[in-house]
N, C-alpha and C positions, 0 to 999 in steps of 0.2 A: 504494500500500500504506500509506503514511503517513497519507493522508487517511482510509482505512478505520479504521486504528488510533485516530486522533484522534476519529473519530465514535463508535467503541466506548467510548472513555474518556469522552466527553461523555454518552452514554446512562447509563453507570455512575455518573457524578457526579450526574446528575439523579436517578437512583434512590436514590443515597445520601442526597441532601438530602431527598427525599420520605420515605424510611424513617426518617431521623433525626427529622424533624418529627413523624411518626406515633408514634414511640417516646416522644419527650419530651412529646407532648401526652397520652399515656396510651391512645391508641387501639390500639396494638400492645404486647404484653408486653415488658418491659425485658430479659428474659433471666434467667439464674440467677446470683446473686451478683454478682461483679465482671466478668461476661462481656458487659456492655452494649456496649462498643465492638466486640468481635468479633461479637456478634449483629447489630448494625446493618450491618457490612460484609458478613457472609455473606448476610444477607437481601437486601441490595442487589444482590449478585452473582447470587443465584438469580433475582431479578426481572428484572435487566437482560439476562441471557442470552437468554431467549425474545423479549424486546422487540427486541434487536439482531438476532436471527435473522430476524425478520419485517420490521422497518423498514429494515434495511440490506442487504436482499437484492441490490438492483441494484449497490450499491457493492461488495459482496463479490464479485459476479460480475465486475465490472470489474477488481478487484484480482487475482482468480484468473487472468484472461486475461493480465494483465501478467506474473504469475509464470510462467505457462506459456510465454509468448514469451521471457522471460529464460532459462528452462531450455533451451528449444529452441536459442536462440542459443549458449549455452554448449556444448551437445552438438555443434553444427555446428563450432564453433571447435576443440573437442577432437578431433573426427574429422578435421578439416583438418590439425591438427598431427600426428596419428598417420600420416596418409597421406604427409605430407612426410618424416617420420622413416623410414617404410618405403621410400620412393624413395631417400633418401640411403643407407640401409643396403644396399639392393639394388645401388646403383651402386658402393658401396665393395666389396662382395663380388665383383661382376663384375670390377672392376679388380684385385682381389687374386688372382682366379683366373687372370687373364691375365698376372700377374707384374708389373703396374704398381703403383707406389706410390699409395695413395689420395690424392685431392686434398682439401684442406681449404679451407673457405670462410671 
């Protein structure tokens, strides 16, 4: 996931440099009034999004597989903990119904 994020930032940084060069060379309008910095950043974001979507497709798929595996592992651990709690609760209730003091571990 970190690799994908860094690659996205790299694409954005490259677009930012290209847009900055185009604006300061006069090929792209400078924006309105004092909005030049904001204009450059927004234009770079708009340009980098579709580029990242196409160019980083394989890396995005790898990152999503890792996220899904992590979520599945967390769900399995949570379910295991729930089943252990259920067993302990059932044991305590059964011992309580028989008049025995519940055992603590």
